[in-house]
N, C-alpha and C positions, 0 to 999 in steps of 0.2 A: 131283940136281935139286930134291928137297924142301928141302935145306939152302939152296940158292940162292934159292928162292922165299921161304923164311922170312927170310933175310937181307935181301932186297929189301923185304919187307913191314915188317920192323923199321926199316930205314932210312927208309922213307916215313912210318911212324908217328912216329918221332923228329923228322923234318923238319916234320911237321904241327904239332908242339908248339913249334917255335921261335918266339920273339917277333918281331914285325914292327916296322917303324918307327912311332914315335908322333908324329903331327903336332903335338901340343901341347908337345913338348919345346922349351924355350927361349922360350916365350911366357908372359908373366906373366898369372895369373888376375886378374879385376877386383878392384881394391883392394889388390893386393900389388905393391909396387915392387921390393923386394930378393928374390933367390931364397932359398928355405928353407935353413937351415943346420943345425948340429948340434942346437940346442935344439928346433927344430921337428921334426926327425927323431926325436929322443928322445920327444917328445910323441906323434907319430904311431905310433911303435912301442908305446908304452904303451897307446894307445887302439885298437890294431889289432883285437882281438877284436870290439869294438863296431862299428868302422867297416866291417869286412868284412860283418857281418850287415846293417847299414844299406845298404851298397852293392848288396846283392842286390835291394833294393826301390826304389832311386832312382838316377837318373843323375847327380845333383849331388854325390854323396859318393864319394870315391876313397880307398882305404887308403894310397896312396903319392903323394906330391907330385912331379910330373914337373918342375916348375920349381924345381930345387934347385941347390946349389953343388957337387954331386958327392960325393966320398968322405966328407966330413964329415957330410953329411946321411945317407948310407948307414950310416956308423958309428953315428950317433945312433939311427937306425931299428932296426938290429939290436940295439944295446945296450938300447933300450926293450923290444923283444920279449923279450930274455933276462931283463929285470927282471920282466916279467909271468909268463913261463912258467918261471921258476926258473933256467935256465941252468946253468952248471957248479957254482955254489955249492949249488944245491938237490940236484944229483946227489951231491955230496960228503956233505951231511948225511944223505941217504937211505942212503948206503953205510954210515955209522957205526952206524945202528940195526940 
């Protein structure tokens, strides 16, 4: 009985963390005609630490552009994050010392 209750609680907790639909997907922000691509994703990944902090205090800044061209933006975003936080190259250098 306890295991069943724990399993149900875990499933409900995980379901509460699931992302919902974003109504802004597919709509261009003011002044932007083309969807964000690789280079803008790279830039957003690089400035992620700053934009996350700023997004806590304002509704006009978002760390991730929802009007993007898909996988290329995502790749640039993750690549930018790995440049800032070191990624696999930093782990390799730390291992040598």
